[in-house]
C-alpha positions in Angstrom: 132.2 105.5 104.9 132.3 107.9 108.7 129.4 110.6 108.7 130.7 112.9 112.1 127.6 115.5 112.7 127.7 118.5 115.8 124.7 118.3 117.8 123.8 121.6 120.3 122.8 121.5 123.5 121.4 123.2 126.7 124.0 123.8 128.6 125.5 126.1 124.5 127.6 123.7 124.2 127.4 121.0 121.1 128.7 117.2 121.5 130.2 115.7 118.0 128.6 112.5 117.5 129.5 109.1 114.5 128.0 107.1 112.3 129.3 104.3 110.7 128.4 102.5 107.0 126.3 99.6 109.8 125.0 101.9 111.7 126.7 102.2 114.8 127.3 105.7 116.6 129.8 107.1 119.2 130.9 110.1 120.9 133.5 111.9 119.1 136.3 110.3 115.8 137.3 106.9 118.5 134.2 106.3 121.5 132.8 103.3 122.1 130.7 101.8 119.2 126.8 101.7 120.4 124.4 100.1 118.8 121.6 101.5 116.2 117.8 102.0 117.9 116.8 100.0 114.6 118.7 97.5 115.6 117.3 97.7 119.5 114.0 96.8 118.5 114.0 93.7 116.5 112.5 91.7 119.4 109.6 93.8 118.5 108.2 92.5 115.7 106.1 89.2 116.1 106.6 86.0 114.2 108.6 87.4 111.9 109.8 84.5 110.9 106.8 83.2 109.4 105.0 86.3 108.4 108.7 86.7 106.5 107.9 83.8 104.2 103.7 83.9 103.9 105.3 86.7 102.5 108.1 85.8 100.5 106.1 83.3 99.0 103.2 85.7 98.2 105.7 88.0 96.1 106.6 85.1 94.0 103.7 84.3 93.3 102.6 87.2 92.3 105.6 87.0 89.9 104.7 83.8 88.4 107.3 81.8 90.8 110.5 84.1 90.6 112.1 83.4 93.7 114.7 86.0 93.4 111.2 88.7 94.0 110.8 89.5 96.9 114.6 90.6 97.0 113.5 92.8 94.3 110.8 93.7 95.4 112.3 94.7 99.7 115.1 96.1 96.9 112.9 98.9 95.7 111.2 99.2 98.3 114.5 101.1 100.7 114.9 103.0 97.0 111.6 104.9 97.7 112.3 104.4 100.9 116.1 106.5 101.2 114.7 108.6 98.0 111.5 110.7 100.0 113.7 111.0 103.3 116.2 112.9 100.8 113.4 114.9 99.0 111.6 115.4 102.8 115.5 116.4 103.7 115.7 118.7 101.1 112.5 120.6 101.4 113.6 121.2 105.5 117.1 122.1 105.3 116.5 124.5 102.3 113.0 124.7 101.2 113.0 122.6 97.9 110.3 121.8 96.3 109.4 119.6 93.8 105.5 119.0 92.1 106.8 116.0 89.9 107.8 114.0 93.4 103.9 112.7 94.1 105.4 110.7 97.2 107.1 114.0 98.7 104.2 115.9 97.5 101.5 113.4 99.1 103.4 114.0 102.8 104.3 117.1 102.1 100.1 118.1 101.8 99.4 116.0 105.2 102.6 117.3 107.0 104.9 118.8 105.8 103.3 122.5 104.6 101.9 122.7 108.1 104.6 122.0 109.6 107.5 124.4 111.4 110.7 122.2 111.8 114.1 122.7 113.7 115.9 120.2 111.8 116.5 117.5 109.9 118.2 113.8 110.2 119.7 114.9 113.2 122.3 112.1 114.8 122.0 111.0 118.6 123.5 108.8 121.2 121.7 108.2 125.0 124.8 108.5 127.8 123.4 105.3 130.2 121.5 102.8 128.0 124.2 103.4 125.7 122.9 103.6 122.4 122.3 105.6 118.4 120.2 107.0 115.4 119.0 108.8 113.3 116.1 111.3 114.1 114.4 111.5 110.3 112.9 115.8 111.8 111.9 117.5 114.8 109.5 120.1 114.4 107.8 123.4 117.1 104.4 123.8 117.6 102.0 126.5 118.1 102.2 125.9 121.8 105.5 125.9 121.1 105.7 122.1 122.0 108.6 119.9 120.7 108.0 116.9 118.4 110.1 114.6 116.2 109.0 112.8 113.7 109.3 109.4 111.2 108.1 109.0 108.0 107.4 105.4 106.2 106.9 104.9 103.1 104.0 101.9 102.9 102.7 99.8 99.8 98.5 101.1 99.5 97.1 97.9 99.4 99.1 96.8 102.9 98.5 100.4 105.2 95.9 98.3 107.0 97.6 95.8 108.2 100.5 97.6 108.2 99.4 100.2 110.6 98.2 98.0 113.1 99.7 95.5 116.3 103.1 94.9 116.4 105.1 97.4 113.7 102.9 99.8 114.8 104.5 99.2 118.2 108.2 99.5 116.7 107.9 102.0 114.6 106.2 103.5 118.7 109.2 102.4 119.9 111.7 103.9 118.0 110.3 107.7 118.8 110.1 107.1 122.3 114.4 106.1 121.7 114.6 109.3 120.0 112.7 111.7 122.0 114.1 109.3 125.6 118.1 109.7 123.7 117.7 113.5 123.8 116.6 114.0 127.2 118.9 112.3 128.0 121.9 114.2 126.7 121.0 117.2 127.2 119.5 117.7 123.9 118.7 121.9 123.5 115.7 119.9 121.7 113.4 118.6 124.3 110.5 117.3 122.2 106.9 115.8 124.2 105.0 114.8 120.9 105.9 112.1 119.4 104.7 111.8 114.7 104.4 108.4 112.3 103.7 109.7 109.2 103.0 107.1 106.5 103.6 107.9 102.4 101.8 105.2 100.2 104.5 104.7 97.3 101.7 105.5 94.8 102.5 108.5 95.8 98.3 108.6 96.7 97.7 110.0 100.3 99.9 109.5 103.2 99.3 110.0 107.1 100.6 111.3 109.8 99.8 109.7 113.5 100.3 110.7 117.0 101.8 107.7 119.4 102.6 108.3 122.8 106.3 108.6 124.0 106.4 107.2 126.9 104.4 104.3 126.1 107.6 104.0 123.1 110.0 103.9 125.3 109.4 101.6 127.9 108.6 99.0 124.4 112.1 100.3 122.7 113.9 99.2 126.3 111.3 95.8 127.0 112.7 94.6 123.1 116.6 95.7 124.5 116.7 93.5 127.0 115.6 91.0 124.7 118.0 91.5 122.6 121.1 91.4 126.0 119.9 88.3 126.7 120.5 87.1 124.1 123.0 88.2 123.4 124.4 86.8 127.0 124.8 90.6 128.7 122.4 92.1 130.9 
């Protein structure tokens, strides 16, 4: 499946950006494929093998030794995250309000109701570094500053650990890459602020953190360089 989207540029023109089911991006209908931002950020995960094994063992123990428990939990978490993104996109794009959706309500009360959004789920690309991505939302503040946003659903019990250290670095790297791409491609939106909103998966609340976009982009560049080196390029 291939999705196409028109992105408005500051010079009044529009560029067509395509995305496939493997999260590859390209300009036009047949341009060279570009890797996604999230795919290039894999090197800002710390000891992913050790962390992953310990987490999987913990989930299996909690489910009576069921070795399929980690996979099922990951699948359910992905579904929750996708549902939240869709609900937020429906609100920004169409003004749809669902007071029965606890996750959406937690997001809405934390940042949604007081933010002026300009766009949602927008494709972007970097013309020099050749990567693509989809930014969750773009906003305009009262003082005229453009912001980029990313939504994350998290488990309340693990929020203290989730929001610290390498994971927050990775999330900041994601926003830094998006902001730099928007500027480099000449988008009509040139962000100077970046925000990550963490929504508790039980709907109990949410927290928005502002990130340093310049530092985030440096983190992204470091991860991208490592990716290229391990692939035999760069």
